N, CA, C and O of each residue as an XYZ file, in Angstrom:
804
protein
N     -65.587    -62.540     96.594
C     -66.300    -62.926     97.825
C     -66.693    -64.063     98.032
O     -66.518    -64.753     99.036
N     -67.590    -64.453     96.485
C     -68.496    -65.343     96.410
C     -68.753    -66.016     95.288
O     -69.769    -66.350     94.678
N     -67.095    -66.195     95.095
C     -66.530    -66.569     93.800
C     -67.296    -68.162     93.515
O     -67.173    -68.601     92.372
N     -67.969    -68.898     94.396
C     -68.577    -70.081     94.236
C     -69.656    -70.077     93.084
O     -69.854    -70.907     92.196
N     -70.456    -68.581     93.444
C     -71.691    -67.866     92.010
C     -71.576    -68.154     90.971
O     -72.583    -68.455     90.331
N     -70.375    -68.179     90.408
C     -69.428    -67.651     89.151
C     -69.825    -68.939     88.581
O     -70.434    -68.884     87.513
N     -69.540    -70.354     89.211
C     -69.274    -71.577     88.434
C     -70.529    -72.076     87.337
O     -70.380    -72.976     86.510
N     -71.470    -71.479     87.484
C     -72.802    -71.703     86.470
C     -73.591    -70.845     87.150
O     -73.672    -70.358     88.277
N     -74.089    -70.817     86.222
C     -75.883    -70.129     86.020
C     -77.121    -70.554     86.282
O     -78.128    -69.889     86.528
N     -76.896    -72.344     86.174
C     -78.093    -72.901     86.381
C     -78.090    -73.479     88.146
O     -77.014    -73.782     88.660
N     -79.234    -73.564     88.843
C     -79.535    -73.667     90.241
C     -80.272    -75.065     90.185
O     -81.488    -75.203     90.315
N     -79.363    -76.076     89.974
C     -79.962    -77.631     89.835
C     -80.847    -78.032     91.427
O     -80.279    -77.461     92.357
N     -81.870    -78.729     91.815
C     -82.312    -79.065     92.582
C     -81.624    -79.176     93.810
O     -80.760    -80.043     93.677
N     -81.614    -78.656     95.034
C     -80.541    -79.400     95.701
C     -81.086    -80.829     96.590
O     -82.252    -81.206     96.707
N     -80.260    -81.255     96.969
C     -80.348    -82.939     97.425
C     -81.320    -83.169     98.661
O     -81.585    -82.202     99.376
N     -81.752    -84.174     98.881
C     -82.855    -84.216    100.036
C     -82.154    -83.694    101.250
O     -81.006    -84.046    101.521
N     -82.972    -82.696    102.120
C     -82.598    -82.478    103.228
C     -82.472    -83.651    104.341
O     -82.723    -84.794    103.961
N     -82.156    -83.473    105.482
C     -82.395    -83.691    106.395
C     -83.471    -83.095    107.476
O     -83.521    -81.876    107.645
N     -84.494    -84.143    108.342
C     -85.837    -83.319    108.823
C     -85.229    -82.161    109.697
O     -84.417    -82.205    110.622
N     -86.019    -80.901    108.984
C     -85.356    -79.580    109.838
C     -86.410    -79.312    111.247
O     -87.631    -79.469    111.238
N     -85.820    -79.000    112.080
C     -86.807    -78.307    113.448
C     -86.883    -77.120    113.840
O     -86.277    -76.324    113.122
N     -87.502    -76.618    114.882
C     -87.467    -75.476    115.155
C     -86.410    -75.158    115.853
O     -85.950    -74.017    115.815
N     -85.833    -76.212    116.651
C     -85.126    -76.025    117.940
C     -83.614    -76.165    117.357
O     -82.697    -76.263    118.171
N     -83.312    -76.178    115.845
C     -82.286    -75.875    115.093
C     -82.004    -74.827    114.404
O     -81.075    -74.621    113.623
N     -83.162    -73.945    114.854
C     -82.391    -72.694    114.246
C     -81.879    -71.352    114.967
O     -82.660    -70.826    115.760
N     -80.962    -70.919    114.809
C     -79.430    -69.801    114.767
C     -79.581    -68.545    114.182
O     -79.469    -68.493    112.957
N     -79.734    -67.872    114.589
C     -79.206    -66.690    113.742
C     -77.883    -66.492    113.328
O     -76.909    -66.993    113.890
N     -77.828    -65.445    111.917
C     -76.514    -65.731    111.260
C     -76.256    -63.986    110.940
O     -77.163    -63.306    110.461
N     -75.148    -63.514    111.220
C     -75.117    -62.227    110.858
C     -74.559    -61.903    109.565
O     -73.588    -62.566    109.201
N     -74.841    -61.333    109.091
C     -74.726    -60.989    107.124
C     -74.432    -59.812    106.356
O     -75.451    -59.173    106.096
N     -73.209    -59.244    105.843
C     -73.573    -58.101    105.470
C     -74.425    -58.015    104.088
O     -74.393    -58.919    103.253
N     -75.017    -57.094    103.973
C     -75.807    -56.639    102.631
C     -75.498    -57.378    101.601
O     -76.327    -58.017    100.953
N     -74.188    -57.343    101.359
C     -73.877    -57.453    100.069
C     -74.100    -59.049     99.692
O     -74.179    -59.532     98.562
N     -74.178    -59.713    100.943
C     -74.184    -61.549    100.924
C     -75.665    -61.546    100.272
O     -75.784    -62.619     99.682
N     -76.983    -60.677    100.126
C     -77.985    -60.897     99.926
C     -77.456    -60.478     98.316
O     -77.502    -61.330     97.429
N     -77.030    -59.291     98.086
C     -77.304    -58.743     96.549
C     -76.619    -59.419     95.676
O     -76.917    -59.518     94.486
N     -75.403    -60.059     96.368
C     -74.531    -60.792     95.415
C     -75.224    -62.193     94.755
O     -74.854    -62.605     93.656
N     -76.263    -62.873     95.541
C     -76.900    -63.705     95.278
C     -77.814    -63.441     94.620
O     -78.124    -64.346     93.845
N     -78.504    -62.430     94.572
C     -79.524    -61.993     93.388
C     -79.226    -61.923     92.361
O     -79.802    -62.544     91.468
N     -77.667    -60.699     92.063
C     -77.097    -60.691     91.018
C     -76.520    -62.061     90.593
O     -75.704    -61.746     89.727
N     -76.483    -63.610     90.739
C     -75.945    -64.230     90.715
C     -77.094    -65.130     89.804
O     -76.763    -66.046     89.051
N     -78.519    -64.677     90.027
C     -79.414    -65.315     89.519
C     -80.249    -66.267     90.296
O     -81.282    -66.798     89.889
N     -79.604    -66.449     91.641
C     -80.602    -67.562     92.652
C     -82.154    -67.219     92.793
O     -82.732    -66.162     93.046
N     -82.469    -68.108     92.614
C     -83.935    -67.797     92.373
C     -84.433    -67.645     93.988
O     -83.960    -68.099     95.029
N     -85.690    -66.733     93.683
C     -86.225    -65.974     95.077
C     -86.500    -67.069     96.236
O     -86.430    -66.786     97.432
N     -86.755    -68.087     95.842
C     -87.567    -69.572     96.488
C     -86.193    -69.398     97.491
O     -86.308    -69.261     98.709
N     -84.495    -69.432     96.585
C     -83.537    -70.092     97.359
C     -82.805    -68.889     97.805
O     -81.583    -68.794     97.913
N     -83.719    -67.950     98.062
C     -82.620    -67.089     98.685
C     -83.071    -67.345    100.233
O     -84.236    -67.583    100.551
N     -81.738    -67.244    101.354
C     -81.834    -66.777    102.982
C     -83.477    -65.890    103.369
O     -83.692    -64.950    102.604
N     -84.435    -66.109    104.323
C     -84.455    -65.587    104.585
C     -83.597    -64.182    105.478
O     -82.426    -64.257    105.852
N     -84.499    -62.958    105.684
C     -83.621    -62.374    106.667
C     -84.376    -61.108    106.854
O     -85.445    -60.976    106.258
N     -83.908    -60.126    107.654
C     -84.028    -58.825    108.010
C     -83.208    -57.823    108.627
O     -82.455    -58.236    109.509
N     -83.185    -56.598    108.360
C     -82.455    -55.629    108.844
C     -82.163    -55.595    110.467
O     -82.822    -55.525    111.504
N     -80.809    -55.687    110.074
C     -80.127    -55.513    111.811
C     -80.062    -54.008    112.274
O     -80.778    -53.486    113.129
N     -78.799    -53.262    111.347
C     -78.221    -52.005    111.581
C     -77.372    -51.482    110.480
O     -76.445    -52.137    110.004
N     -77.771    -50.039    110.000
C     -76.537    -50.294    108.504
C     -76.675    -50.897    107.882
O     -77.821    -50.981    107.439
N     -75.556    -51.855    107.318
C     -75.236    -52.433    106.322
C     -75.201    -53.936    106.987
O     -74.543    -54.807    106.420
N     -75.799    -54.181    107.997
C     -75.871    -55.764    108.396
C     -77.093    -56.393    108.548
O     -77.928    -55.516    108.772
N     -77.600    -57.486    108.535
C     -78.401    -58.075    108.118
C     -78.221    -59.268    109.269
O     -77.176    -59.799    109.646
N     -79.842    -59.554    109.778
C     -79.598    -61.166    110.089
C     -80.342    -61.980    109.559
O     -81.503    -61.612    109.381
N     -79.993    -63.197    109.171
C     -80.274    -64.068    108.506
C     -80.310    -65.418    109.551
O     -79.769    -65.314    110.652
N     -80.968    -66.676    109.150
C     -81.292    -67.772    109.873
C     -80.740    -69.017    108.725
O     -80.631    -69.133    107.505
N     -80.414    -70.043    110.270
C     -79.663    -70.962    109.909
C     -80.104    -72.252    110.725
O     -80.318    -72.093    111.926
N     -80.257    -73.515    110.172
C     -80.587    -74.909    111.035
C     -79.223    -75.454    111.258
O     -78.505    -75.977    110.406
N     -78.924    -75.237    112.686
C     -77.984    -76.150    112.563
C     -77.896    -77.277    112.969
O     -78.497    -77.727    113.944
N     -76.887    -78.048    112.035
C     -77.014    -79.615    111.641
C     -75.762    -80.130    112.199
O     -74.910    -79.279    111.943
N     -75.158    -81.248    112.928
C     -73.946    -81.484    113.649
C     -73.221    -81.584    112.566
O     -72.301    -82.323    112.916
N     -72.969    -81.154    110.882
C     -72.083    -81.325    110.503
C     -71.853    -79.573    109.719
O     -70.750    -79.139    109.384
N     -72.975    -78.922    109.591
C     -73.202    -78.061    108.783
C     -73.821    -76.526    109.141
O     -73.769    -76.209    110.330
N     -74.167    -75.948    108.575
C     -75.436    -75.149    108.649
C     -76.196    -74.904    107.239
O     -75.665    -74.329    106.289
N     -77.327    -75.347    107.237
C     -78.433    -74.707    106.330
C     -78.890    -73.357    106.215
O     -79.534    -72.991    107.198
N     -78.805    -72.840    105.666
C     -79.588    -71.135    105.257
C     -80.939    -71.500    105.170
O     -81.258    -72.506    104.538
N     -81.733    -70.827    105.709
C     -83.222    -70.948    106.108
C     -83.709    -69.959    104.764
O     -83.238    -68.838    104.570
N     -84.628    -70.536    103.984
C     -85.386    -69.879    103.072
C     -86.975    -69.705    103.596
O     -87.485    -70.301    104.544
N     -87.389    -69.063    103.018
C     -88.928    -68.750    103.559
C     -89.622    -70.283    103.331
O     -90.390    -70.745    104.175
N     -89.241    -71.065    102.013
C     -89.851    -72.561    102.258
C     -89.415    -73.477    103.283
O     -90.180    -74.261    103.846
N     -87.912    -73.352    103.573
C     -87.264    -74.273    104.823
C     -88.057    -73.934    105.771
O     -88.663    -74.927    106.174
N     -88.390    -72.821    106.416
C     -88.861    -72.019    107.409
C     -90.365    -73.000    107.293
O     -90.441    -74.010    107.993
N     -91.239    -72.711    106.595
C     -92.264    -73.320    106.474
C     -92.158    -74.470    106.897
O     -92.587    -74.773    108.011
N     -91.413    -75.561    105.883
C     -91.417    -77.060    105.779
C     -90.988    -77.561    107.461
O     -91.274    -78.669    107.915
N     -90.326    -76.584    108.151
C     -90.220    -77.171    109.564
C     -91.161    -76.665    110.301
O     -91.079    -77.116    111.443
N     -92.278    -75.709    110.127
C     -93.527    -75.970    110.851
C     -92.963    -73.916    111.709
O     -93.580    -73.361    112.619
N     -91.961    -73.463    111.123
C     -91.554    -72.337    111.885
C     -92.403    -70.864    110.717
O     -92.145    -70.740    109.520
N     -93.276    -70.049    111.423
C     -93.695    -69.037    111.037
C     -92.844    -67.757    110.516
O     -92.262    -67.287    111.493
N     -92.646    -67.254    109.716
C     -91.646    -66.258    109.529
C     -91.379    -65.203    110.405
O     -90.332    -64.557    110.449
N     -92.699    -65.010    111.330
C     -92.621    -63.833    112.350
C     -91.982    -64.337    113.617
O     -91.444    -63.869    114.620
N     -92.297    -65.525    113.099
C     -91.372    -66.274    114.647
C     -89.877    -66.455    114.951
O     -89.374    -66.768    116.030
N     -89.236    -66.184    113.722
C     -88.366    -66.952    113.420
C     -86.978    -65.897    114.089
O     -85.831    -66.241    114.373
N     -87.250    -65.335    114.128
C     -86.030    -64.036    115.112
C     -86.550    -64.433    116.873
O     -85.820    -64.034    117.781
N     -87.443    -64.984    117.106
C     -87.264    -64.870    118.393
C     -86.732    -66.721    118.558
O     -86.241    -67.037    119.642
N     -86.834    -67.537    117.741
C     -87.043    -68.363    118.007
C     -85.264    -68.978    117.717
O     -84.591    -69.879    118.217
N     -85.079    -68.179    116.900
C     -83.624    -68.226    116.650
C     -82.753    -67.401    117.844
O     -81.714    -67.992    118.137
N     -82.940    -66.394    118.437
C     -82.636    -65.683    119.744
C     -82.841    -66.759    120.668
O     -81.911    -66.681    121.471
N     -83.466    -67.572    120.919
C     -83.672    -68.328    122.418
C     -83.135    -69.129    122.198
O     -82.367    -69.307    123.143
N     -82.873    -70.503    120.814
C     -81.928    -71.168    120.461
C     -80.659    -70.953    120.630
O     -79.810    -71.662    121.171
N     -80.542    -69.496    119.922
C     -78.538    -69.368    120.166
C     -78.490    -69.095    121.983
O     -77.446    -69.447    122.531
N     -79.284    -68.656    122.619
C     -78.764    -67.928    124.122
C     -79.074    -69.333    124.860
O     -78.647    -69.417    126.011
N     -79.675    -70.299    124.402
C     -79.815    -71.252    125.471
C     -78.703    -72.669    124.450
O     -78.979    -73.846    124.683
N     -77.961    -72.460    123.784
C     -76.937    -73.168    123.704
C     -75.791    -72.664    123.362
O     -75.109    -73.339    122.592
N     -75.244    -71.305    123.849
C     -73.607    -71.186    123.759
C     -73.598    -71.349    124.795
O     -74.335    -70.969    125.705
N     -71.920    -72.514    124.712
C     -71.349    -72.647    125.944
C     -70.765    -71.813    126.946
O     -70.612    -72.356    128.040
N     -70.380    -70.546    126.829
C     -69.832    -69.490    127.316
C     -70.139    -68.273    126.882
O     -70.436    -68.317    125.688
N     -70.218    -66.754    127.525
C     -69.351    -65.878    126.909
C     -68.653    -65.096    127.743
O     -68.925    -65.294    128.927
N     -68.040    -64.473    127.583
C     -66.760    -63.693    128.407
C     -66.569    -62.640    127.402
O     -66.916    -62.556    126.224
N     -65.744    -61.644    128.406
C     -65.154    -60.617    127.221
C     -63.601    -59.990    127.900
O     -63.358    -59.340    128.917
N     -62.860    -60.455    126.958
C     -61.481    -59.646    127.379
C     -61.001    -58.759    127.182
O     -61.404    -58.253    126.135
N     -60.094    -58.092    127.786
C     -59.486    -57.018    127.083
C     -58.417    -56.816    126.144
O     -57.288    -57.126    126.524
N     -58.582    -56.315    124.891
C     -58.053    -56.382    123.629
C     -57.934    -54.902    123.102
O     -59.001    -54.339    122.854
N     -56.904    -54.290    122.925
C     -56.135    -53.532    122.312
C     -56.933    -51.996    122.457
O     -57.177    -51.136    121.612
N     -57.246    -52.084    124.089
C     -57.826    -50.761    124.528
C     -59.243    -50.767    124.505
O     -59.928    -49.781    124.774
N     -59.691    -51.905    124.174
C     -61.746    -51.815    123.930
C     -61.565    -53.456    124.216
O     -60.457    -53.989    124.274
N     -62.740    -54.119    124.373
C     -63.046    -55.560    125.036
C     -63.336    -56.229    123.756
O     -63.877    -55.625    122.830
N     -62.976    -57.495    123.688
C     -63.468    -58.669    122.730
C     -63.966    -59.554    123.285
O     -63.438    -60.031    124.290
N     -65.205    -60.052    122.748
C     -66.500    -61.022    123.260
C     -65.763    -62.792    122.699
O     -65.177    -63.002    121.637
N     -65.980    -63.554    123.524
C     -65.673    -64.945    123.574
C     -66.599    -66.068    123.591
O     -67.001    -66.471    124.682
N     -66.892    -66.487    122.776
C     -68.049    -67.727    122.618
C     -67.229    -69.188    122.927
O     -67.557    -70.029    123.764
N     -65.969    -69.240    121.928
C     -65.558    -70.475    121.676
C     -65.919    -70.894    120.459
O     -65.112    -71.542    119.794
N     -66.976    -70.646    120.046
C     -68.218    -71.448    118.807
C     -67.661    -70.552    117.258
O     -67.778    -71.160    116.195
N     -67.037    -69.022    117.254
C     -67.493    -68.414    115.970
C     -68.820    -67.752    116.069
O     -69.339    -67.440    114.997
N     -69.423    -67.499    117.104
C     -70.836    -67.213    117.378
C     -70.837    -65.810    117.559
O     -71.909    -65.205    117.518
N     -69.700    -65.179    117.766
C     -69.867    -63.853    118.068
C     -70.020    -62.700    117.482
O     -69.403    -61.728    117.918
N     -70.770    -62.596    116.515
C     -71.358    -61.766    115.600
C     -72.815    -61.897    115.839
O     -73.448    -60.842    115.781
N     -73.533    -63.087    116.121
C     -74.907    -63.377    116.791
C     -74.844    -62.977    118.020
O     -76.015    -63.139    118.363
N     -74.417    -62.656    118.729
C     -74.118    -62.299    119.836
C     -75.182    -60.868    120.012
O     -75.829    -60.582    121.019
N     -75.134    -60.183    118.851
C     -75.811    -58.778    118.508
C     -77.547    -58.911    119.339
O     -78.003    -58.064    120.108
N     -78.198    -60.098    118.940
C     -79.716    -60.332    118.697
C     -79.740    -60.483    120.272
O     -80.733    -59.963    120.783
N     -78.794    -61.129    121.211
C     -79.154    -60.971    122.448
C     -79.405    -60.061    123.441
O     -78.562    -59.686    124.256
N     -80.827    -59.609    123.380
C     -81.289    -58.578    123.836
C     -80.649    -58.271    125.645
O     -80.101    -57.278    126.124
N     -81.070    -59.754    126.337
C     -80.806    -59.387    127.192
C     -79.401    -59.584    127.939
O     -79.417    -59.660    129.168
N     -78.229    -59.665    127.269
C     -77.166    -59.418    127.231
C     -76.596    -58.518    127.012
O     -75.451    -58.444    127.459
N     -76.993    -57.731    126.441
C     -76.541    -56.007    126.150
C     -77.465    -55.244    127.106
O     -77.140    -54.103    127.435
N     -78.763    -55.874    127.644
C     -79.023    -54.897    129.104
C     -77.854    -55.381    130.135
O     -77.414    -54.596    130.976
N     -77.404    -56.646    130.027
C     -76.985    -56.919    131.308
C     -75.477    -55.937    131.217
O     -75.109    -55.538    132.322
N     -74.680    -55.563    130.145
C     -73.575    -54.975    129.908
C     -73.702    -53.722    129.619
O     -72.684    -53.039    129.504
N     -75.166    -53.076    129.416
C     -75.497    -51.531    130.043
C     -75.153    -51.137    131.269
O     -74.374    -50.238    131.587
N     -76.007    -52.127    132.191
C     -76.162    -52.062    133.074
C     -74.502    -51.706    134.154
O     -74.545    -51.116    135.233
N     -73.663    -52.047    133.738
C     -72.162    -52.040    134.055
C     -71.468    -51.081    133.537
O     -70.275    -51.086    133.838
N     -71.852    -50.219    132.821
C     -70.990    -49.024    132.259
C     -71.705    -47.585    132.532
O     -72.847    -47.743    132.962
N     -71.453    -46.692    132.438
C     -71.209    -45.073    132.720
C     -71.736    -44.526    131.567
O     -72.571    -43.624    131.631
N     -71.320    -44.997    130.468
C     -71.626    -44.071    129.053
C     -72.348    -45.057    127.679
O     -73.169    -45.902    128.039
N     -72.121    -44.977    126.510
C     -72.775    -45.481    126.094
C     -72.146    -46.705    125.219
O     -71.053    -46.519    124.683
N     -72.803    -47.931    125.067
C     -72.530    -49.380    124.750
C     -71.896    -49.550    123.597
O     -72.190    -50.716    123.336
N     -71.091    -49.096    122.562
C     -70.707    -49.472    121.609
C     -69.916    -50.893    120.727
O     -69.199    -51.584    121.451
N     -69.989    -51.174    119.759
C     -70.199    -52.528    119.925
C     -69.479    -52.395    117.803
O     -69.588    -51.294    117.264
N     -69.110    -53.107    117.312
C     -68.315    -53.511    116.179
C     -68.261    -55.230    116.059
O     -68.163    -56.086    116.939
N     -68.385    -55.350    114.359
C     -68.393    -56.816    114.258
C     -67.407    -56.836    112.881
O     -67.809    -56.667    111.729
N     -66.622    -56.976    113.117
C     -65.912    -56.904    111.850
C     -65.586    -58.223    110.971
O     -65.123    -58.213    109.830
N     -65.869    -59.169    111.613
C     -65.728    -60.667    111.397
C     -66.593    -61.141    112.210
O     -66.919    -60.584    113.259
N     -67.211    -62.625    111.636
C     -68.292    -63.291    112.009
C     -67.508    -63.756    113.771
O     -68.281    -63.829    114.726
N     -66.386    -63.954    113.929
C     -65.495    -64.616    115.473
C     -65.078    -63.290    115.664
O     -64.004    -63.278    116.266
N     -65.557    -62.003    115.354
C     -65.157    -61.075    116.484
C     -66.095    -59.540    116.869
O     -66.424    -58.578    116.175
N     -66.221    -59.754    117.739
C     -67.312    -58.704    118.332
C     -66.333    -57.976    119.300
O     -65.900    -58.560    120.293
N     -65.961    -56.584    118.971
C     -65.963    -55.538    120.134
C     -66.389    -54.638    120.796
O     -67.448    -54.108    120.461
N     -65.798    -54.274    121.753
C     -67.346    -52.928    122.342
C     -66.457    -52.250    123.101
O     -65.329    -52.719    123.255
N     -66.801    -51.117    123.655
C     -66.119    -50.121    124.615
C     -67.447    -49.665    125.460
O     -68.540    -50.183    125.230
N     -67.241    -48.538    126.570
C     -67.758    -47.578    126.573
C     -67.622    -46.538    126.248
O     -66.734    -46.182    125.473
N     -68.096    -46.122    126.535
C     -67.759    -44.302    125.336
C     -67.471    -43.420    126.270
O     -67.213    -42.242    126.026
N     -67.503    -44.093    127.763
C     -67.125    -42.944    128.568
C     -65.821    -42.814    128.392
O     -65.246    -41.727    128.458
N     -65.321    -43.783    128.182
C     -63.746    -43.790    128.919
C     -62.387    -43.547    127.257
O     -61.953    -44.229    126.328
N     -62.249    -42.191    127.789
C     -61.227    -41.690    127.286
C     -61.078    -41.573    126.100
O     -61.754    -40.705    125.548
N     -60.067    -42.468    125.208
C     -60.154    -43.077    123.832
C     -60.699    -43.856    123.205
O     -60.412    -44.296    122.091
N     -61.860    -44.181    124.136
C     -62.200    -45.720    123.945
C     -62.892    -46.304    122.082
O     -63.035    -47.446    121.645
N     -63.162    -44.985    121.434
C     -63.920    -45.099    120.364
C     -63.078    -45.216    119.514
O     -63.275    -46.095    118.675
N     -61.713    -44.301    119.403
C     -60.707    -44.518    118.751
C     -59.995    -45.857    118.427
O     -59.844    -46.421    117.343
N     -59.475    -46.317    120.081
C     -59.210    -47.973    119.988
C     -60.025    -48.867    119.234
O     -59.545    -49.726    118.493
N     -61.305    -48.677    119.412
C     -62.428    -49.644    119.335
C     -62.041    -49.353    117.598
O     -61.559    -50.321    117.009
N     -62.209    -48.289    116.938
C     -61.889    -48.123    115.262
C     -61.105    -48.673    114.572
O     -61.315    -49.110    113.440
N     -59.644    -48.726    115.472
C     -58.214    -49.157    115.339
C     -58.413    -50.521    115.094
O     -58.041    -51.139    114.096
N     -59.283    -51.141    116.477
C     -59.088    -52.508    116.331
C     -59.730    -53.460    115.570
O     -59.334    -54.543    115.139
N     -61.162    -52.681    115.438
C     -61.609    -53.281    114.338
C     -61.304    -53.215    112.807
O     -61.600    -54.109    112.015
N     -60.831    -52.334    112.568
C     -59.805    -52.442    111.155
C     -59.119    -53.467    110.974
O     -59.218    -54.233    110.015
N     -57.898    -53.604    112.472
C     -57.296    -54.624    112.225
C     -57.600    -55.983    111.803
O     -56.989    -56.756    111.065
N     -58.858    -56.104    112.545
C     -59.482    -57.738    112.459
C     -60.188    -57.364    110.887
O     -60.259    -58.176    109.965
N     -60.518    -56.404    110.856
C     -61.165    -56.658    108.913
C     -60.295    -56.804    108.069
O     -60.573    -57.417    107.039
N     -58.806    -56.198    108.306
C     -57.999    -56.822    107.113
C     -56.658    -57.861    107.539
O     -55.524    -57.810    107.063
N     -57.252    -58.945    108.738
C     -56.899    -59.854    108.565
C     -56.577    -61.051    107.699
O     -55.582    -61.754    107.520
N     -58.122    -60.994    107.114
C     -58.325    -61.699    106.158
C     -59.742    -61.208    105.455
O     -60.775    -60.749    105.942
N     -59.222    -61.592    103.703
C     -60.642    -60.972    103.091
C     -61.154    -62.344    102.533
O     -60.677    -63.080    101.669
N     -62.040    -62.428    103.143
C     -62.790    -63.821    102.788
C     -64.282    -63.891    103.155
O     -64.537    -62.831    103.726
N     -65.223    -64.548    103.096
C     -66.788    -64.458    103.170
C     -66.828    -64.422    104.324
O     -68.015    -64.249    104.603
N     -66.169    -64.488    105.343
C     -66.372    -64.356    106.732
C     -66.281    -62.871    107.137
O     -67.030    -62.547    108.059
N     -65.275    -61.646    106.463
C     -65.501    -60.229    106.736
C     -67.338    -59.890    106.875
O     -68.243    -60.335    106.170
N     -67.396    -59.151    107.800
C     -68.529    -58.154    108.358
C     -68.708    -56.706    107.650
O     -69.003    -56.235    106.551
N     -68.373    -56.316    108.872
C     -68.755    -54.429    108.925
C     -67.809    -53.542    109.552
O     -68.547    -52.992    110.369
N     -66.783    -53.086    109.700
C     -66.709    -51.893    110.512
C     -67.113    -50.550    110.809
O     -66.421    -49.558    111.035
N     -68.580    -50.720    110.760
C     -69.547    -49.461    111.454
C     -69.428    -49.842    112.430
O     -69.018    -50.983    112.642
N     -69.773    -48.950    113.412
C     -69.496    -48.622    114.911
C     -71.208    -48.301    114.922
O     -71.693    -47.325    114.349
N     -72.042    -49.355    115.718
C     -72.795    -49.455    116.035
C     -73.254    -48.874    117.901
O     -72.603    -49.316    118.848
N     -74.148    -48.110    118.059
C     -74.852    -47.782    119.400
C     -75.856    -48.506    120.408
O     -76.886    -48.596    119.741
N     -76.053    -48.951    121.398
C     -77.661    -49.549    121.598
C     -78.138    -48.727    122.467
O     -77.664    -48.496    123.580
N     -79.114    -48.250    121.972
C     -80.091    -47.203    122.599
C     -81.669    -48.155    122.280
O     -81.837    -48.993    121.395
N     -82.581    -47.728    123.223
C     -83.564    -48.116    123.704
C     -83.838    -49.787    122.806
O     -84.701    -50.261    122.067
N     -82.904    -50.110    123.241
C     -83.060    -52.361    123.280
C     -82.824    -51.886    121.935
O     -83.970    -51.673    121.540
N     -82.029    -51.585    120.978
C     -81.447    -51.574    119.456
C     -80.306    -51.139    119.157
O     -79.681    -50.435    119.951
N     -79.870    -51.444    118.075
C     -78.788    -51.165    117.547
C     -78.962    -49.974    116.467
O     -79.981    -50.085    115.785
N     -78.121    -48.824    116.185
C     -78.428    -48.134    115.451
C     -76.575    -47.703    115.189
O     -75.565    -48.141    115.741
N     -76.738    -46.852    114.294
C     -75.424    -46.199    113.948
C     -74.880    -45.041    114.441
O     -75.318    -43.901    114.281
N     -73.791    -45.424    115.118
C     -73.306    -44.358    115.610
C     -72.056    -43.044    115.261
O     -71.007    -43.405    114.726
N     -72.272    -41.472    115.619
C     -72.184    -41.051    114.833
C     -71.083    -40.238    115.907
O     -71.511    -39.684    116.919
N     -69.558    -40.241    115.536
C     -68.776    -39.767    116.618
C     -68.864    -38.038    116.475
O     -68.774    -37.506    115.369
N     -69.061    -37.207    117.797
C     -69.260    -35.700    117.713
C     -67.667    -35.041    118.296
O     -67.486    -33.825    118.355
């Protein structure tokens, strides 16, 4: 998944970066293997992206959104941009919510699929206000998966075979491509304004 890391064991000083600002910070959802692979490859600690646990095998990392690329945010880069580490989650969440072109949910394979038009679907997991609004419109529990960075699926647990449909569609998307954009097949449930792993009974 991270084959580029095998090219060399030395890590040269990166080229000079453009000025980075708090307004550029965005959340990026990653699998725990992303950080593990970087460490196993010998990436220096100060070059490891800053991250916090999200749920199960998923993490929230941060990146500076530049016109042509994303630059993963390390603790050092956050500091250089004048961002305290404890403020990064809030800033990234607010910046994402303020710049999303649109969010819609479309019926797909017996569940619903989020569409943003910018491959930001997995990042929607951090938008607490969005999920409060969704929960207000369903009768059961809100279940969500993110098999890829641009695939977020959800369903209402009160609807018949919704969980089975969600699981089947999640597996289908995760098998489409095996690349660095794959995330997780785990099913998450929204409880007490946070995500936790869903255990079907």
